[in-house]
TORPA-4810 file (N, C-alpha, C, O; in nm, 3 decimals):
<nodes>
NODE_1_0.084_-0.119_0.000_0.000_0.000_0.000_0.088_0.124_0.000_0.189_0.132_0.069_M
NODE_2_0.046_0.218_-0.078_0.118_0.345_-0.082_0.077_0.429_0.039_-0.039_0.429_0.079_Y
NODE_3_0.173_0.500_0.094_0.148_0.577_0.216_0.156_0.728_0.196_0.106_0.804_0.279_K
NODE_4_0.219_0.772_0.087_0.229_0.916_0.060_0.225_0.936_-0.091_0.318_0.899_-0.163_H
NODE_5_0.118_0.996_-0.138_0.092_1.008_-0.281_0.104_1.154_-0.324_0.046_1.243_-0.262_I
NODE_6_0.179_1.176_-0.430_0.182_1.309_-0.492_0.072_1.312_-0.597_0.061_1.222_-0.680_L
NODE_7_-0.010_1.418_-0.593_-0.116_1.435_-0.692_-0.095_1.570_-0.759_-0.136_1.674_-0.706_I
NODE_8_-0.030_1.570_-0.877_-0.014_1.695_-0.949_-0.144_1.735_-1.017_-0.219_1.650_-1.066_P
NODE_9_-0.171_1.865_-1.021_-0.292_1.913_-1.087_-0.267_2.048_-1.153_-0.188_2.129_-1.104_T
NODE_10_-0.336_2.068_-1.264_-0.334_2.200_-1.329_-0.471_2.266_-1.316_-0.497_2.372_-1.374_D
NODE_11_-0.559_2.202_-1.238_-0.692_2.257_-1.215_-0.793_2.223_-1.323_-0.908_2.267_-1.316_G
NODE_12_-0.754_2.144_-1.422_-0.845_2.109_-1.530_-0.941_1.998_-1.487_-0.918_1.930_-1.387_S
NODE_13_-1.049_1.980_-1.564_-1.143_1.873_-1.535_-1.075_1.737_-1.542_-1.105_1.648_-1.462_E
NODE_14_-0.984_1.720_-1.638_-0.913_1.594_-1.652_-0.827_1.568_-1.528_-0.825_1.457_-1.476_T
NODE_15_-0.756_1.669_-1.482_-0.672_1.654_-1.363_-0.758_1.626_-1.240_-0.715_1.555_-1.149_A
NODE_16_-0.878_1.682_-1.237_-0.968_1.658_-1.123_-0.999_1.510_-1.105_-1.022_1.465_-0.993_D
NODE_17_-0.999_1.434_-1.214_-1.025_1.289_-1.204_-0.914_1.221_-1.124_-0.941_1.133_-1.042_K
NODE_18_-0.790_1.262_-1.147_-0.678_1.205_-1.072_-0.682_1.251_-0.927_-0.651_1.175_-0.836_A
NODE_19_-0.721_1.377_-0.906_-0.734_1.428_-0.769_-0.839_1.346_-0.694_-0.814_1.302_-0.581_V
NODE_20_-0.954_1.326_-0.755_-1.061_1.247_-0.691_-1.014_1.105_-0.660_-1.035_1.055_-0.550_D
NODE_21_-0.950_1.041_-0.759_-0.905_0.903_-0.739_-0.797_0.895_-0.632_-0.797_0.804_-0.549_A
NODE_22_-0.705_0.992_-0.632_-0.599_0.993_-0.532_-0.652_1.015_-0.392_-0.607_0.951_-0.297_G
NODE_23_-0.748_1.105_-0.378_-0.807_1.130_-0.247_-0.884_1.007_-0.199_-0.874_0.969_-0.083_I
NODE_24_-0.959_0.945_-0.288_-1.035_0.825_-0.250_-0.940_0.711_-0.209_-0.963_0.644_-0.109_E
NODE_25_-0.834_0.691_-0.287_-0.736_0.588_-0.251_-0.675_0.619_-0.114_-0.667_0.531_-0.028_Y
NODE_26_-0.633_0.744_-0.095_-0.571_0.783_0.031_-0.666_0.764_0.149_-0.626_0.721_0.257_A
NODE_27_-0.793_0.797_0.127_-0.892_0.779_0.234_-0.902_0.632_0.273_-0.902_0.598_0.391_R
NODE_28_-0.912_0.545_0.173_-0.927_0.402_0.200_-0.800_0.341_0.258_-0.806_0.253_0.343_E
NODE_29_-0.684_0.387_0.210_-0.556_0.329_0.253_-0.497_0.400_0.376_-0.393_0.361_0.428_A
NODE_30_-0.566_0.505_0.420_-0.515_0.587_0.531_-0.377_0.642_0.499_-0.287_0.646_0.583_K
NODE_31_-0.364_0.685_0.375_-0.239_0.745_0.326_-0.251_0.897_0.332_-0.360_0.951_0.348_A
NODE_32_-0.140_0.963_0.318_-0.143_1.109_0.308_-0.112_1.148_0.164_-0.056_1.070_0.088_R
NODE_33_-0.149_1.270_0.129_-0.125_1.317_-0.007_-0.058_1.454_-0.004_-0.071_1.531_0.091_I
NODE_34_0.014_1.480_-0.112_0.065_1.614_-0.138_0.006_1.656_-0.271_0.028_1.592_-0.374_T
NODE_35_-0.070_1.764_-0.268_-0.128_1.822_-0.389_-0.025_1.919_-0.444_0.029_2.002_-0.370_L
NODE_36_0.002_1.910_-0.574_0.112_1.986_-0.632_0.071_2.049_-0.765_-0.008_1.992_-0.840_F
NODE_37_0.124_2.167_-0.791_0.104_2.231_-0.920_0.232_2.301_-0.962_0.310_2.346_-0.878_S
NODE_38_0.253_2.310_-1.092_0.366_2.384_-1.147_0.311_2.504_-1.224_0.218_2.491_-1.304_A
NODE_39_0.368_2.619_-1.197_0.329_2.742_-1.267_0.451_2.793_-1.344_0.564_2.760_-1.309_V
NODE_40_0.429_2.873_-1.449_0.542_2.917_-1.533_0.649_2.994_-1.456_0.620_3.066_-1.360_P
NODE_41_0.771_2.977_-1.501_0.885_3.049_-1.446_0.881_3.197_-1.485_0.809_3.236_-1.577_E
NODE_42_0.958_3.276_-1.414_0.973_3.418_-1.446_1.044_3.432_-1.580_1.144_3.365_-1.606_F
NODE_43_0.991_3.519_-1.664_1.054_3.550_-1.792_1.101_3.696_-1.786_1.019_3.786_-1.770_Q
NODE_44_1.231_3.719_-1.799_1.279_3.857_-1.794_1.208_3.942_-1.900_1.184_3.895_-2.011_P
NODE_45_1.176_4.066_-1.867_1.107_4.151_-1.964_1.198_4.185_-2.082_1.320_4.198_-2.068_P
NODE_46_1.135_4.199_-2.197_1.209_4.238_-2.317_1.241_4.387_-2.310_1.189_4.458_-2.224_S
NODE_47_1.325_4.432_-2.401_1.357_4.575_-2.407_1.231_4.657_-2.430_1.214_4.764_-2.370_A
NODE_48_1.142_4.608_-2.516_1.017_4.679_-2.543_0.931_4.687_-2.417_0.870_4.790_-2.389_A
NODE_49_0.927_4.578_-2.341_0.851_4.578_-2.216_0.907_4.680_-2.118_0.833_4.752_-2.051_D
NODE_50_1.040_4.686_-2.111_1.103_4.782_-2.021_1.073_4.926_-2.062_1.049_5.012_-1.977_L
NODE_51_1.075_4.950_-2.192_1.051_5.086_-2.242_0.907_5.129_-2.218_0.880_5.247_-2.192_M
NODE_52_0.815_5.037_-2.225_0.674_5.070_-2.205_0.627_5.040_-2.063_0.509_5.056_-2.031_T
NODE_53_0.720_4.997_-1.978_0.693_4.965_-1.839_0.584_4.859_-1.824_0.501_4.866_-1.733_Q
NODE_54_0.585_4.760_-1.914_0.488_4.651_-1.908_0.544_4.526_-1.842_0.469_4.435_-1.810_R
NODE_55_0.674_4.521_-1.821_0.735_4.401_-1.763_0.700_4.385_-1.616_0.676_4.483_-1.545_G
NODE_56_0.698_4.261_-1.573_0.673_4.229_-1.432_0.806_4.220_-1.357_0.906_4.173_-1.411_L
NODE_57_0.805_4.264_-1.235_0.921_4.242_-1.149_0.918_4.097_-1.102_0.816_4.029_-1.110_S
NODE_58_1.032_4.051_-1.054_1.038_3.915_-0.999_0.941_3.903_-0.882_0.873_3.801_-0.868_I
NODE_59_0.936_4.006_-0.800_0.847_4.003_-0.684_0.700_3.991_-0.726_0.624_3.915_-0.667_E
NODE_60_0.662_4.069_-0.828_0.523_4.062_-0.877_0.493_3.926_-0.939_0.385_3.870_-0.920_E
NODE_61_0.590_3.872_-1.014_0.572_3.739_-1.072_0.555_3.635_-0.961_0.469_3.547_-0.970_H
NODE_62_0.638_3.645_-0.856_0.625_3.552_-0.744_0.488_3.562_-0.678_0.426_3.461_-0.646_D
NODE_63_0.441_3.685_-0.660_0.309_3.705_-0.599_0.200_3.643_-0.686_0.113_3.572_-0.635_R
NODE_64_0.205_3.668_-0.816_0.104_3.612_-0.908_0.114_3.460_-0.916_0.012_3.392_-0.925_R
NODE_65_0.236_3.408_-0.913_0.254_3.263_-0.915_0.193_3.198_-0.793_0.124_3.096_-0.803_S
NODE_66_0.217_3.258_-0.678_0.160_3.206_-0.553_0.007_3.208_-0.560_-0.059_3.112_-0.521_H
NODE_67_-0.048_3.316_-0.610_-0.194_3.329_-0.622_-0.250_3.226_-0.720_-0.353_3.164_-0.693_E
NODE_68_-0.184_3.209_-0.834_-0.229_3.112_-0.934_-0.227_2.970_-0.875_-0.322_2.894_-0.891_K
NODE_69_-0.118_2.936_-0.807_-0.108_2.804_-0.746_-0.217_2.784_-0.641_-0.277_2.677_-0.633_A
NODE_70_-0.244_2.887_-0.562_-0.349_2.879_-0.460_-0.484_2.854_-0.527_-0.562_2.772_-0.480_R
NODE_71_-0.512_2.924_-0.638_-0.639_2.905_-0.711_-0.653_2.763_-0.762_-0.763_2.707_-0.761_E
NODE_72_-0.543_2.703_-0.805_-0.545_2.567_-0.857_-0.559_2.465_-0.744_-0.637_2.370_-0.754_I
NODE_73_-0.484_2.486_-0.637_-0.476_2.386_-0.530_-0.588_2.393_-0.427_-0.621_2.291_-0.367_L
NODE_74_-0.646_2.509_-0.406_-0.746_2.524_-0.299_-0.868_2.434_-0.318_-0.912_2.374_-0.220_E
NODE_75_-0.925_2.422_-0.439_-1.040_2.330_-0.451_-1.003_2.186_-0.414_-1.079_2.118_-0.344_P
NODE_76_-0.888_2.139_-0.460_-0.844_2.003_-0.429_-0.820_1.988_-0.279_-0.851_1.884_-0.221_A
NODE_77_-0.764_2.090_-0.217_-0.742_2.087_-0.072_-0.876_2.075_0.002_-0.887_2.004_0.102_A
NODE_78_-0.975_2.145_-0.048_-1.109_2.136_0.013_-1.166_1.997_0.003_-1.229_1.949_0.097_G
NODE_79_-1.146_1.930_-0.110_-1.196_1.793_-0.127_-1.124_1.699_-0.032_-1.186_1.611_0.028_W
NODE_80_-0.991_1.716_-0.018_-0.915_1.630_0.073_-0.959_1.653_0.217_-0.975_1.559_0.293_A
NODE_81_-0.979_1.779_0.252_-1.025_1.814_0.387_-1.160_1.748_0.416_-1.180_1.690_0.522_R
NODE_82_-1.252_1.757_0.320_-1.386_1.699_0.336_-1.380_1.547_0.348_-1.463_1.487_0.416_A
NODE_83_-1.282_1.485_0.282_-1.269_1.340_0.288_-1.194_1.294_0.412_-1.185_1.174_0.439_A
NODE_84_-1.140_1.388_0.488_-1.066_1.353_0.609_-0.927_1.296_0.580_-0.873_1.220_0.659_G
NODE_85_-0.871_1.335_0.467_-0.740_1.285_0.426_-0.632_1.384_0.469_-0.647_1.505_0.448_V
NODE_86_-0.526_1.334_0.529_-0.412_1.419_0.566_-0.343_1.465_0.437_-0.313_1.384_0.350_E
NODE_87_-0.319_1.595_0.427_-0.261_1.648_0.303_-0.177_1.772_0.331_-0.187_1.836_0.435_F
NODE_88_-0.094_1.802_0.232_-0.030_1.931_0.226_-0.030_1.974_0.080_-0.063_1.895_-0.009_D
NODE_89_0.006_2.098_0.056_0.010_2.150_-0.080_0.148_2.207_-0.107_0.220_2.248_-0.016_T
NODE_90_0.184_2.209_-0.234_0.312_2.263_-0.276_0.300_2.304_-0.422_0.217_2.253_-0.497_D
NODE_91_0.384_2.398_-0.460_0.392_2.435_-0.601_0.535_2.475_-0.632_0.615_2.502_-0.542_Y
NODE_92_0.565_2.479_-0.761_0.697_2.522_-0.806_0.680_2.606_-0.931_0.587_2.586_-1.009_A
NODE_93_0.770_2.699_-0.948_0.776_2.772_-1.074_0.866_2.691_-1.166_0.985_2.673_-1.140_Q
NODE_94_0.808_2.642_-1.274_0.883_2.558_-1.367_0.818_2.560_-1.504_0.696_2.549_-1.518_S
NODE_95_0.901_2.573_-1.605_0.853_2.561_-1.743_0.860_2.416_-1.791_0.831_2.387_-1.907_D
NODE_96_0.898_2.327_-1.702_0.907_2.183_-1.731_0.830_2.108_-1.621_0.890_2.054_-1.529_H
NODE_97_0.697_2.106_-1.633_0.616_2.046_-1.526_0.654_1.903_-1.490_0.650_1.867_-1.372_P
NODE_98_0.691_1.822_-1.588_0.724_1.682_-1.555_0.844_1.676_-1.461_0.845_1.597_-1.367_S
NODE_99_0.944_1.758_-1.485_1.061_1.762_-1.396_1.020_1.810_-1.256_1.063_1.755_-1.155_R
NODE_100_0.935_1.912_-1.253_0.890_1.966_-1.124_0.810_1.862_-1.047_0.821_1.854_-0.924_A
NODE_101_0.730_1.783_-1.116_0.650_1.678_-1.053_0.742_1.573_-0.990_0.723_1.535_-0.875_I
NODE_102_0.839_1.527_-1.066_0.932_1.425_-1.015_1.012_1.480_-0.897_1.029_1.411_-0.796_I
NODE_103_1.060_1.603_-0.908_1.136_1.664_-0.798_1.049_1.679_-0.673_1.095_1.654_-0.562_E
NODE_104_0.924_1.719_-0.692_0.834_1.734_-0.577_0.808_1.599_-0.511_0.807_1.590_-0.388_A
NODE_105_0.787_1.495_-0.590_0.763_1.362_-0.533_0.883_1.318_-0.450_0.866_1.262_-0.341_A
NODE_106_1.002_1.341_-0.500_1.122_1.303_-0.425_1.139_1.390_-0.300_1.169_1.340_-0.193_K
NODE_107_1.119_1.520_-0.315_1.136_1.615_-0.204_1.042_1.581_-0.088_1.079_1.595_0.029_R
NODE_108_0.921_1.539_-0.120_0.821_1.509_-0.018_0.822_1.363_0.027_0.743_1.325_0.114_H
NODE_109_0.910_1.281_-0.032_0.918_1.141_0.007_0.797_1.060_-0.036_0.758_0.965_0.032_G
NODE_110_0.737_1.096_-0.148_0.618_1.024_-0.197_0.658_0.888_-0.253_0.763_0.874_-0.316_C
NODE_111_0.573_0.790_-0.231_0.599_0.658_-0.285_0.509_0.624_-0.404_0.513_0.512_-0.455_D
NODE_112_0.428_0.720_-0.448_0.345_0.702_-0.567_0.302_0.839_-0.620_0.298_0.938_-0.547_A
NODE_113_0.271_0.840_-0.748_0.217_0.960_-0.814_0.087_0.919_-0.881_0.083_0.820_-0.955_I
NODE_114_-0.019_0.993_-0.856_-0.146_0.973_-0.927_-0.163_1.097_-1.013_-0.172_1.208_-0.961_F
NODE_115_-0.168_1.080_-1.144_-0.182_1.196_-1.231_-0.271_1.166_-1.350_-0.295_1.050_-1.384_M
NODE_116_-0.318_1.271_-1.412_-0.406_1.258_-1.527_-0.328_1.268_-1.656_-0.218_1.324_-1.661_A
NODE_117_-0.387_1.212_-1.760_-0.336_1.230_-1.896_-0.445_1.299_-1.975_-0.561_1.258_-1.973_S
NODE_118_-0.407_1.403_-2.044_-0.506_1.476_-2.123_-0.541_1.403_-2.253_-0.638_1.439_-2.320_H
NODE_119_-0.463_1.300_-2.287_-0.497_1.215_-2.401_-0.491_1.287_-2.535_-0.572_1.259_-2.624_G
NODE_120_-0.397_1.378_-2.550_-0.384_1.448_-2.678_-0.340_1.351_-2.787_-0.266_1.256_-2.761_R
NODE_121_-0.384_1.377_-2.906_-0.351_1.293_-3.020_-0.292_1.378_-3.131_-0.306_1.501_-3.131_Q
NODE_122_-0.225_1.314_-3.224_-0.179_1.379_-3.347_-0.093_1.502_-3.325_0.001_1.501_-3.245_G
NODE_123_-0.128_1.610_-3.398_-0.049_1.733_-3.390_-0.051_1.796_-3.252_0.049_1.853_-3.209_L
NODE_124_-0.163_1.786_-3.183_-0.169_1.844_-3.048_-0.067_1.777_-2.956_-0.003_1.843_-2.875_A
NODE_125_-0.052_1.645_-2.971_0.046_1.573_-2.889_0.187_1.616_-2.927_0.273_1.637_-2.841_K
NODE_126_0.211_1.628_-3.057_0.343_1.673_-3.103_0.373_1.814_-3.056_0.484_1.842_-3.010_L
NODE_127_0.277_1.902_-3.066_0.296_2.043_-3.033_0.311_2.064_-2.882_0.403_2.132_-2.838_W
NODE_128_0.222_2.005_-2.804_0.221_2.027_-2.659_0.305_1.926_-2.582_0.342_1.949_-2.467_H
NODE_129_0.335_1.813_-2.646_0.408_1.710_-2.575_0.320_1.643_-2.472_0.199_1.666_-2.467_G
NODE_130_0.379_1.562_-2.391_0.303_1.494_-2.287_0.384_1.495_-2.159_0.487_1.427_-2.148_S
NODE_131_0.338_1.570_-2.062_0.404_1.573_-1.932_0.390_1.437_-1.865_0.481_1.394_-1.793_E
NODE_132_0.278_1.370_-1.888_0.256_1.239_-1.829_0.359_1.139_-1.879_0.418_1.065_-1.801_T
NODE_133_0.380_1.137_-2.010_0.479_1.044_-2.067_0.618_1.077_-2.014_0.696_0.987_-1.986_I
NODE_134_0.649_1.205_-2.000_0.779_1.245_-1.947_0.797_1.196_-1.803_0.905_1.150_-1.767_A
NODE_135_0.693_1.205_-1.721_0.702_1.154_-1.584_0.722_1.003_-1.586_0.808_0.951_-1.515_V
NODE_136_0.645_0.933_-1.667_0.658_0.787_-1.676_0.797_0.746_-1.724_0.851_0.645_-1.678_L
NODE_137_0.853_0.823_-1.814_0.983_0.791_-1.872_1.099_0.819_-1.776_1.196_0.744_-1.773_T
NODE_138_1.089_0.926_-1.699_1.203_0.972_-1.621_1.194_0.947_-1.471_1.290_0.976_-1.398_H
NODE_139_1.084_0.895_-1.423_1.069_0.872_-1.279_1.073_0.724_-1.247_1.024_0.641_-1.325_S
NODE_140_1.131_0.691_-1.133_1.128_0.552_-1.087_1.022_0.532_-0.978_1.015_0.427_-0.916_D
NODE_141_0.940_0.636_-0.957_0.831_0.629_-0.859_0.708_0.572_-0.929_0.671_0.621_-1.036_I
NODE_142_0.643_0.472_-0.872_0.522_0.417_-0.934_0.421_0.530_-0.963_0.394_0.615_-0.879_P
NODE_143_0.366_0.527_-1.085_0.276_0.632_-1.130_0.150_0.571_-1.187_0.155_0.486_-1.276_T
NODE_144_0.036_0.614_-1.134_-0.094_0.571_-1.185_-0.147_0.684_-1.271_-0.156_0.798_-1.226_L
NODE_145_-0.182_0.652_-1.396_-0.232_0.753_-1.490_-0.381_0.732_-1.509_-0.427_0.622_-1.538_V
NODE_146_-0.455_0.841_-1.491_-0.601_0.837_-1.505_-0.644_0.925_-1.621_-0.581_1.027_-1.650_L
NODE_147_-0.753_0.885_-1.687_-0.808_0.964_-1.797_-0.953_0.986_-1.772_-1.021_1.051_-1.853_R
</nodes>
């Protein structure tokens, strides 16, 4: 039985399926969960942004990142709370969500990852890639993929 599950989410309906399944599993197994999200990294402003004062400071980007992560994670935290499951939340600024997911699972000592697959096909899969496949390829932590 898994005792500490990482559940990455982007707040989408598809990700919610993995959140629900992970919370239900944790409730039945008396496991704990870490709800996780990755938000984009800071991008230095371009010269044009600086000239027009449209660029964000690092501090403002950090504030917005924290707020975005809270918006994504709070509903899932509410579901875990209602189910009586022990949980914590975490997020990282990363333009490579699969790497951030694996790092978070290791950092928190998780022994499993429950995550969703958006099931993209054809050009969409080529264009957007698959964070799920990247996690499966690069992680040695057991991963359950839900659709």
